[in-house]
N, C-alpha and C positions, 0 to 999 in steps of 0.2 A: 704720160709721156708729155715730154716739155722741147718747145722751140724756142730757141734763144739767138737772136739775128747779130749781127756785125754791130748794130749801133742799137744794144740795149731793147731790142725788140721782143716779146717775150709772149708765148702761148703755151696754155697748158692745159689738156683734156686728160682725165681720168675719171674712172669710174669707182667712186667711193663706198664703203658702208661705216658705220660706227668706229670702227680698228681706225679708218684713216681719217678720223673728222678734224683730228689735229688742220689738216690742210686748208679747213675753213678759217682758221685762225691766223695762219700766214700771212704777214703785211707783205705786200707788193706795190710798191709806189706805182700812183697813178694807172691802178688797175681796176677793172669791172668784171663781174663775177655772172654766171649764168647757172643755176641750179635746176635741173631736170628732174623731179622725182619718180622714180620707179616701182615704189611702192606706197601704201596708203599710212597713213598716221605719222608723218613726220613732224616732230614736236622741234620747232627751235624758238630760242631767244634771241629777238634782234632787237638792239638798240634798248634793251630792257623789257621789251614787250612781247608775248608770248603769241606766237603762229604754230597753225597747224595745216600741214600740206598734205595733199593726195596724190596718188597715181595721175602720171601725164599733167601735172603744173608745173610750171616754170617761173621760177623767181629770178628778179634781177638785182645784183647788191652792188654799190660802189664801192671803192676802199674804205669810205667812213664809215660804212655801216659795222656794227662789234656783232659778231654772232656767236651763241653758245651752244651747243648742241645737247638736247635733254634726251632724243629719241631719233632714230634715222633708220631707214632701210638702207637701201639702194639708192646713187642718185649720180646720174652724169653728169660731171663737174666740169666747166669750161671758164677758163680765166685769162684774159687778156691785158695788154697795157695800152695806154695811148699811144707809145710809140710803134705798135704794131696796127692799131688800126685808129684812126679817132677822125673827129668832125673836119679837119684842116685839110685832109684828102678825100672825104667821101660824102655821099650825099646826107644834108641835114637829118632827116628822120632816122636815120640809121648809124650815126656817129655818136661817140660819145656824149654828145649833148642831145640827142635825138629822143625820141619818145619814150623809151625803153628806159633811158638812163638822165631824164633831165632835170636830177635832184634826189638828195637824199634823205628827205622828209617823211617820207614812206616806201613803200616795198611795192615796186608793180609786180604783177602775179597774172598770168593767164594758165587757160586751161586748152589743152590742146585738141580742138574737135576730133572725132573719132575717124573723121575721113582726111585727116591729115598728119594720124600718127605714123603711118607707113613712110609717108614723104619724109617726117622727120628720121625716123629712124635709118633709114639708107642712107641720108645725109651724115649722120655721125660716123657710120660705119666708113663710108667714105672719107670722112676726115681723118678716121684714126689711120686709115690705109696711107695717106697722104703723108700722116707724121711720121712715117715709117719711110720715105722717101729721102733724099740725100744729093741734091744737085740744085746749080744755082736758079733754078724756077720754083722752087719748094715754097718760098715765102710769097711769092706772088701766087701761087694756087692755094695757100693757105689762107691769105687775106681775100680771096675771090669768094673761096667757102663759106669763111667766117660771114663775109658780106651778106652772102644768100640765107646762111644761117639766120641773121638778124632781120632781114626782108621777111622772113616767113614769120618769126616772130611779131615783128612789129605790125604785119596783116592782120594776125589774130588780134593781139592788142586793141587794134582800132575797132575790130567790129564787138569787142568785149568792153571798151571804154568808153566814154564820151568824151569829144575832143572836139574843139572847134571847127566850123565847116570851112573857113577860110583858110587856105594854105598860110598867108602872111600870120592871122591870129595865132596860128598854132606855131608859128617860128618865133613870135614875139613871146608867147607862153612860155615855151623850152628857155629862150635866151634868159627871161626874168629868174626863172627859177635856176639856172643856171649861175647866173649873176650873185642870186642869193647865197649860193655854193662858196662863191669866192668872197664875198663880202660882209657876212651875216653878222661878225662880231664888229664891224666898225660903222654900218650903215642900217639902221634901223627903220626907215619911213618909205613909205614908197614914192616919193616925192623925188627921192635920191638913186632909185632904181630906174624911174623915169628917165630921169636926168640922163642916165648911161645910156640908155635906150633911143635918145629923142625923142622921145613922145611924153606928153601929157599924162599927169597922174590921172586923169578922167578919163582918157582913152585906154589907160591899161585896166582899169578897173571895170570897164565896160567889155573888154574881152573876157574877164574871169567871170563876170555876170554871165557870159552865154555858156560857160563850161558848167556851173554848180554854183551852190551857195558860197562857197570860201570866198573869201575876197582877198586881194593881194596881200593886205596887211597879215592876214591870216598866216600865209605862207610863210611871211616874214618870221613871223611869231613862233609857228610851227617848226622852222629851224632853229632858231636859238634854243625852245624847249628841246629839242632834240638833242643839242649839245649837252646842255644841262643835265639832263637826264643821263646820256653816257657818263658824263664827269662824274655825275654823284653815283651812277652805278657802280663804275670799273674804277676809279681813280681813288687814291686817298688822297684829293686835294679840300682842303677848310673850304666851307660854302661861300667866305669872301674870295679866295682865290678863284674860284669858279666864277663867281659874279663879275670879278674883274675880267676874265678870261674871255667871255662871251660879251662885253661892252658895257657892264655896270660898273659905276663909279662909287656904287655903295651899297651895303649890303641889305639895306632896308626897301629900296628901289626894287633889288633885283627878287628879293625876298615877296614881295607883293606881287609882282608878276607874276612868278612861279606858281601862287598859291589859287591867283585867279584863273591860270591856265590849266592848274594839275588838281587843284580842290584840295590842296594839302602843301605844308610849309616844306621848302628843300630840306629842313632838318628832318622832318616828319618822312620825307620820300627817303633819305639815304639811311635812317634806322631803320625802316623798312625792309629797305636790301640788305641792312647788315644787322639783323636783330640782336647779334652778340654785343655789340658796341655802340655808342653813341655818338652823333657826327661832331666833326669841328666845325665851331662857328667862325673863328679866327686864326 
């Protein structure tokens, strides 16, 4: 079931199985996707990495994630675009720059607690009923229901993942990751992002140190590596073209960076993905 508004607002709800898995590959500009797995042992390859999802887990994807279905059962599928619901009009923690969608370098996943499953199921049924409405209040109701859905998911995520204690720190962390998504091809240092945030590099590093062992530079490198793996796995571009696309002027520097991060050269990685042929270096 799809809702398409007068100013390109887009919302799509469906229950899909392996036969409808092509939906996961549809490209909808500026979209965000939520997958609620109804069965165990769902095997997806996301950006070249294999994942296994089980019953009542929910995964959150951005438009940038590349998904290949290996094996799935039933999935409650929800996709919306930023004109339908975004950070500019809604609370920071549940917008498209919020906790669930603060960057594409990893896949956020939650497991619905048993005492929350019924609440989520009731909300999903109400969502589907509202999709059948056809009056001038429908979009307001759907946006309200989506916001509630995201709030419940965000609450679960916050109990299952380590986040900064201070709200301001959490805001900066999300904004940093969102800026990486926008600028990773042209900005490669913590200082460049700190300047965009009007903070010192030391302040940014201190915030990240409260959350875990990964430094802000690790997040920058992770995003560049993610794009490199995507292009090597899914495109026919040469190594040189890929290096240039993610901000490297020469193939040697890119190859050293890739091998340091991945433990294998970009040529070797591409040949692993395509064992029937050789990777193009130029």
